[in-house]
C-alpha positions as CSV (number, residue, x, y, z in Angstrom):
1,M,-59.5,-6.7,-158.2
2,D,-62.7,-7.0,-155.9
3,L,-59.8,-5.4,-152.9
4,D,-58.8,-2.9,-155.4
5,V,-62.7,-1.6,-155.8
6,D,-63.1,-1.8,-152.0
7,Y,-59.7,1.2,-151.1
8,A,-60.7,2.8,-154.0
9,T,-64.5,3.5,-153.0
10,A,-63.3,4.3,-149.2
11,L,-61.1,6.3,-150.5
12,L,-63.6,8.1,-153.3
13,A,-66.1,8.7,-150.2
14,A,-62.9,10.5,-148.6
15,V,-63.2,12.8,-151.0
16,L,-67.0,14.0,-150.8
17,L,-66.9,14.1,-147.0
18,G,-63.8,15.9,-147.4
19,V,-65.4,18.2,-149.8
20,G,-68.8,18.0,-147.7
21,F,-67.2,19.1,-144.7
22,V,-65.6,22.7,-146.0
23,L,-68.8,23.9,-148.1
24,Q,-70.4,23.3,-144.8
25,Q,-67.9,25.5,-142.9
26,Y,-68.1,27.6,-145.0
27,A,-71.8,28.3,-144.3
28,A,-71.6,27.2,-141.0
29,G,-69.2,29.9,-140.1
30,Q,-71.4,32.8,-140.7
31,E,-73.9,31.8,-137.8
32,P,-73.7,33.8,-134.5
33,E,-72.8,32.7,-131.3
34,S,-76.0,32.7,-130.1
35,R,-76.5,29.9,-132.1
36,F,-74.2,27.8,-130.5
37,L,-76.3,24.1,-129.0
38,R,-79.4,25.5,-130.2
39,L,-81.8,23.3,-133.3
40,G,-82.0,26.9,-134.8
41,I,-78.4,26.3,-136.5
42,L,-79.9,24.0,-138.5
43,T,-83.4,25.6,-139.8
44,D,-80.9,28.8,-141.0
45,L,-78.5,26.6,-142.4
46,L,-81.2,24.7,-144.7
47,R,-81.2,27.8,-146.7
48,K,-78.0,28.2,-147.7
49,P,-77.6,26.4,-150.8
50,R,-73.6,26.5,-150.3
51,W,-74.4,23.9,-147.0
52,L,-77.1,21.8,-148.8
53,L,-74.4,20.9,-151.2
54,G,-71.9,20.2,-148.8
55,I,-74.5,17.9,-146.7
56,A,-75.5,16.3,-150.5
57,C,-71.6,15.5,-150.8
58,M,-71.2,14.5,-146.9
59,I,-74.1,11.5,-147.7
60,A,-73.1,10.7,-150.8
61,G,-69.7,10.3,-148.9
62,Y,-71.6,8.4,-146.2
63,L,-72.9,5.7,-148.6
64,L,-69.8,5.1,-149.8
65,V,-68.4,4.5,-146.6
66,A,-71.6,2.2,-146.0
67,W,-70.6,-0.2,-149.2
68,S,-66.7,-0.1,-147.7
69,I,-67.8,-1.0,-144.0
70,D,-69.5,-4.1,-145.4
71,H,-66.8,-5.2,-147.5
72,L,-63.9,-4.3,-145.2
73,E,-63.1,-4.4,-141.6
74,L,-64.1,-1.0,-139.6
75,T,-60.5,-1.0,-138.7
76,L,-59.1,-0.5,-141.9
77,V,-61.9,2.0,-142.9
78,E,-61.6,4.4,-140.3
79,P,-57.9,5.2,-140.9
80,L,-58.8,5.1,-145.0
81,L,-61.4,7.7,-144.3
82,T,-59.2,10.1,-142.3
83,T,-57.6,11.1,-145.9
84,Y,-60.4,13.6,-146.2
85,L,-58.2,15.7,-144.4
86,I,-56.4,16.1,-147.0
87,W,-59.2,16.6,-150.1
88,A,-60.7,19.7,-147.7
89,L,-57.2,21.4,-147.8
90,V,-56.8,20.5,-151.4
91,L,-60.3,22.2,-151.8
92,A,-59.6,24.6,-149.3
93,V,-56.7,26.2,-150.9
94,P,-58.4,27.9,-153.9
95,I,-61.4,28.9,-152.0
96,S,-59.2,30.9,-149.3
97,R,-56.7,32.1,-151.8
98,Q,-54.1,30.7,-149.1
99,P,-50.3,29.2,-150.5
100,V,-49.5,26.0,-149.4
101,K,-46.6,25.3,-146.8
102,V,-44.0,23.0,-147.1
103,G,-45.2,21.8,-143.8
104,E,-49.0,21.3,-144.6
105,V,-47.3,19.0,-147.8
106,T,-45.0,17.4,-145.3
107,G,-48.4,16.8,-143.0
108,A,-50.3,14.8,-145.9
109,L,-47.6,12.8,-146.7
110,I,-46.9,12.0,-142.8
111,L,-50.8,11.4,-143.1
112,I,-50.9,8.8,-145.5
113,G,-48.0,7.1,-144.7
114,G,-49.4,6.2,-141.1
115,V,-52.5,5.3,-143.2
116,T,-50.3,2.6,-145.2
117,L,-48.9,1.7,-142.3
118,I,-52.2,0.9,-140.5
119,S,-53.4,-0.6,-143.1
120,L,-50.5,-3.6,-143.7
121,T,-51.2,-4.7,-140.3
122,R,-55.1,-5.2,-140.5
123,S,-56.8,-7.8,-142.4
124,T,-59.4,-8.0,-144.6
125,T,-61.2,-10.6,-143.8
126,P,-63.9,-9.9,-141.2
127,V,-63.6,-11.8,-138.0
128,G,-66.1,-11.9,-135.0
129,L,-66.1,-13.2,-131.6
130,S,-69.6,-12.4,-131.3
131,F,-70.5,-10.3,-134.6
132,G,-72.6,-7.3,-133.6
133,S,-73.7,-8.4,-130.0
134,L,-75.7,-6.3,-128.1
135,S,-73.8,-7.5,-125.2
136,H,-70.9,-5.8,-125.9
137,W,-72.2,-2.8,-127.4
138,Y,-71.6,-1.2,-123.7
139,A,-68.1,0.5,-125.5
140,A,-70.6,3.0,-127.8
141,A,-71.9,4.1,-124.2
142,I,-69.1,4.9,-122.8
143,I,-68.0,6.8,-125.7
144,A,-71.4,8.6,-126.0
145,G,-70.5,9.4,-122.3
146,V,-67.1,10.6,-123.3
147,A,-68.6,13.0,-126.1
148,F,-71.3,14.3,-124.3
149,V,-68.6,15.3,-121.3
150,A,-66.6,16.8,-124.4
151,V,-70.0,19.2,-125.3
152,L,-70.5,20.4,-121.8
153,I,-67.0,21.3,-121.2
154,G,-67.4,23.0,-125.1
155,H,-70.4,24.9,-123.8
156,R,-68.3,27.2,-121.0
157,R,-65.6,27.9,-123.3
158,Q,-65.3,30.1,-126.5
159,G,-63.7,30.4,-129.6
160,Q,-61.2,27.5,-130.4
161,V,-61.6,25.3,-127.5
162,R,-65.2,25.1,-127.8
163,A,-64.3,24.0,-131.4
164,T,-62.3,21.5,-130.8
165,L,-64.4,20.1,-127.7
166,T,-67.3,19.7,-129.9
167,G,-66.0,18.9,-132.5
168,T,-64.6,15.6,-130.6
169,A,-67.9,15.0,-129.9
170,A,-69.1,14.9,-133.1
171,G,-65.8,12.7,-134.4
172,L,-66.6,10.5,-131.5
173,V,-70.4,9.8,-132.2
174,F,-69.5,9.6,-136.3
175,G,-67.6,6.6,-135.0
176,V,-70.4,5.0,-133.4
177,Q,-72.5,5.9,-136.4
178,D,-69.7,3.5,-138.3
179,A,-70.1,0.7,-135.8
180,L,-73.9,0.9,-136.4
181,T,-73.3,1.3,-140.0
182,R,-71.6,-2.5,-140.0
183,Q,-74.3,-3.9,-137.3
184,T,-77.4,-2.8,-140.1
185,L,-75.2,-3.8,-142.8
186,E,-75.2,-7.2,-140.9
187,S,-79.0,-7.4,-140.3
188,L,-79.2,-7.0,-144.3
189,Q,-78.0,-9.9,-144.9
190,G,-80.3,-12.4,-146.7
191,N,-83.2,-10.3,-145.6
192,S,-85.0,-8.0,-147.1
193,W,-84.6,-4.1,-146.5
194,T,-88.1,-4.1,-144.6
195,V,-86.3,-5.8,-141.9
196,L,-84.4,-2.4,-140.9
197,F,-88.1,-1.2,-139.6
198,S,-87.7,-3.7,-137.2
199,T,-83.9,-3.2,-136.7
200,W,-82.9,-1.1,-133.7
201,S,-79.5,-0.5,-135.0
202,A,-80.9,1.5,-138.0
203,Y,-83.0,4.0,-135.6
204,A,-79.9,4.3,-134.0
205,L,-77.5,5.1,-137.2
206,V,-79.9,7.9,-138.2
207,G,-80.2,8.9,-134.4
208,A,-76.7,9.1,-134.4
209,G,-76.0,10.5,-137.5
210,I,-78.3,13.5,-136.8
211,L,-76.8,14.2,-133.9
212,G,-73.1,14.0,-135.4
213,I,-74.3,16.6,-138.2
214,W,-75.7,18.7,-135.6
215,L,-72.5,18.6,-133.2
216,M,-70.7,19.3,-136.6
217,Q,-71.8,22.5,-137.2
218,N,-71.8,23.8,-133.8
219,A,-68.2,23.3,-134.1
220,F,-67.6,24.9,-137.5
221,S,-69.6,28.2,-136.4
222,A,-67.5,28.2,-132.9
223,A,-63.9,28.6,-134.6
224,P,-62.3,28.4,-137.7
225,L,-61.7,24.7,-139.5
226,H,-58.7,24.1,-138.3
227,A,-59.8,23.9,-134.8
228,S,-62.2,21.2,-134.9
229,L,-61.2,19.5,-138.2
230,P,-58.5,17.8,-136.8
231,A,-60.8,16.8,-133.4
232,I,-63.4,15.2,-135.4
233,A,-60.7,13.4,-137.7
234,A,-58.9,12.1,-135.1
235,G,-62.2,10.7,-133.1
236,E,-64.0,9.6,-135.1
237,P,-61.5,6.5,-136.3
238,L,-60.4,5.9,-132.4
239,A,-63.7,5.4,-131.6
240,G,-64.7,3.0,-134.9
241,I,-61.5,1.4,-134.5
242,A,-62.4,0.4,-130.6
243,L,-66.0,-0.5,-131.4
244,G,-64.7,-2.9,-134.2
245,I,-62.3,-4.7,-131.8
246,V,-64.5,-4.8,-128.9
247,V,-68.3,-5.2,-130.8
248,F,-67.0,-7.1,-134.2
249,G,-64.2,-8.8,-132.6
250,D,-61.9,-7.5,-135.6
251,R,-58.7,-9.1,-135.5
252,V,-55.6,-7.1,-133.6
253,Q,-51.7,-8.5,-135.0
254,I,-50.3,-9.1,-131.3
255,T,-46.9,-9.7,-132.5
256,P,-43.9,-7.4,-131.5
257,G,-43.0,-6.3,-134.7
258,M,-46.9,-5.7,-136.1
259,L,-47.0,-3.7,-132.8
260,A,-44.7,-1.6,-133.6
261,I,-45.9,-1.0,-137.1
262,E,-49.2,-0.2,-135.6
263,A,-47.5,1.8,-132.9
264,G,-45.9,3.9,-136.0
265,G,-49.4,4.1,-137.7
266,I,-51.2,5.6,-135.6
267,A,-48.3,8.3,-133.8
268,A,-47.9,9.3,-137.5
269,L,-51.8,9.2,-138.3
270,I,-52.3,12.1,-134.9
271,V,-49.3,14.1,-136.4
272,G,-50.4,14.2,-139.7
273,V,-54.2,15.3,-138.8
274,I,-52.7,18.0,-137.1
275,A,-50.8,19.5,-139.2
276,V,-52.9,19.0,-142.5
277,A,-55.7,20.4,-140.4
278,R,-53.9,23.2,-138.9
279,S,-53.3,25.0,-142.3
280,S,-53.4,29.1,-143.2
281,A,-56.1,27.6,-145.7
282,F,-58.8,26.4,-143.3
283,S,-57.9,29.2,-141.2
284,G,-58.4,31.7,-144.4
285,L,-61.9,30.1,-144.9
286,R,-63.4,32.0,-141.6
287,K,-61.9,35.8,-143.1
288,I,-64.0,34.9,-146.4
289,T,-67.2,34.3,-144.3
290,V,-66.2,37.3,-142.3
291,V,-66.5,39.4,-145.3
292,I,-69.5,38.2,-147.1
293,T,-72.1,38.6,-144.1
294,P,-74.1,41.0,-144.6
295,G,-73.0,43.9,-142.3
296,S,-69.3,42.4,-141.9
297,H,-66.3,43.7,-142.8
298,V,-62.7,42.8,-142.9
299,G,-60.0,46.2,-141.9
300,D,-59.6,48.5,-139.2
301,S,-60.7,51.3,-141.2
302,R,-64.3,49.7,-140.9
303,T,-64.7,48.2,-138.1
304,P,-68.3,49.4,-137.1
305,V,-68.5,52.4,-134.4
306,N,-71.6,53.3,-132.7
307,G,-73.5,51.0,-135.4
308,T,-71.9,52.7,-138.0
309,R,-68.3,52.6,-139.7
310,R,-65.6,55.2,-138.9
311,D,-65.1,55.8,-142.6
312,D,-68.2,56.6,-143.7
313,Q,-68.2,58.9,-140.3
314,A,-65.6,60.5,-141.8
315,A,-67.0,60.9,-145.0
316,R,-70.2,62.5,-144.0
317,K,-67.8,65.0,-141.5
318,F,-65.8,66.4,-144.9
319,S,-68.8,66.0,-147.4
320,R,-70.5,68.9,-145.1
321,P,-69.3,72.5,-146.0
322,A,-66.3,74.3,-144.5
323,H,-68.8,76.6,-142.2
324,R,-70.9,74.0,-141.1
325,R,-67.7,72.0,-140.1
326,Q,-66.4,74.6,-138.2
327,V,-69.6,74.6,-136.1
328,H,-69.8,70.9,-135.6
329,E,-66.2,70.6,-134.5
330,S,-66.3,74.1,-132.0
331,P,-65.8,72.6,-128.8
332,S,-68.7,75.1,-127.1
333,G,-70.7,73.3,-129.7
334,G,-71.7,76.6,-130.7
335,D,-70.5,79.0,-133.8
336,G,-67.0,79.0,-133.2
337,R,-66.5,82.6,-132.3
């Protein structure tokens, strides 16, 4: 029964994360390109109620993630959390008013199958060779370095490539954050919460959280959700699983049969993430943010020309009296004679 509660908690966390990500992208998609990788993007978003609601959902989700990490192995929690793509799709469909396609449903089923296969090959009992030892955290530094390179390359690109690379960096940082959460929870075992003030992992956890949120908002603002969410969804579990094995000594089944199942699960996880995240419902969210952004409109007839819309120019043109139109439309600019 306790194990069922732990699984349910992890899935509820995925629901909250999926809802939170959609709401955040809905707001961040309105930010101008000039805000990319600037702190001003956060100050702007703090004024938007929809974004704040998304952040509240995400925080609640990560609190449940902390509970799950304390009760399940990190290599098991990470794949379960990846199902937030499905819940994000559930919310994105009614918001964007885009129909769900067969390929998207198939991708969701493949994703669930991949999560199930990986879950079957993992132990639910924490096993540590050197539990949370500082000597093993070099792996986190390597992951952080990869994230930094991704951001640098993304800064030199535009559109979907920028969003994908920045999203990858955000996902890797969130994976490190999950491992730091586990380290912090271990520090609390048998101690008062005041021990957090003297624990390095608690400060690193806060820093990783802020950095991850900042990178994610920049990824959301660069392109539609389907460009960044698959990278975030893939980067986080990969980093988390790697740190679970290297830092915390999570047990890996090495029998041929289990290795085949794990390989199939990881492959299904990647395919499912890509299929679901590329949903037309996610790309449709970008179109909505364009419509509701002040001064922007959809459709060629409303494309700004010299600061005014074409239909506005036409309306003013035909609202003038006939004799005045003849004068203004004369090639010589005179009275038309």
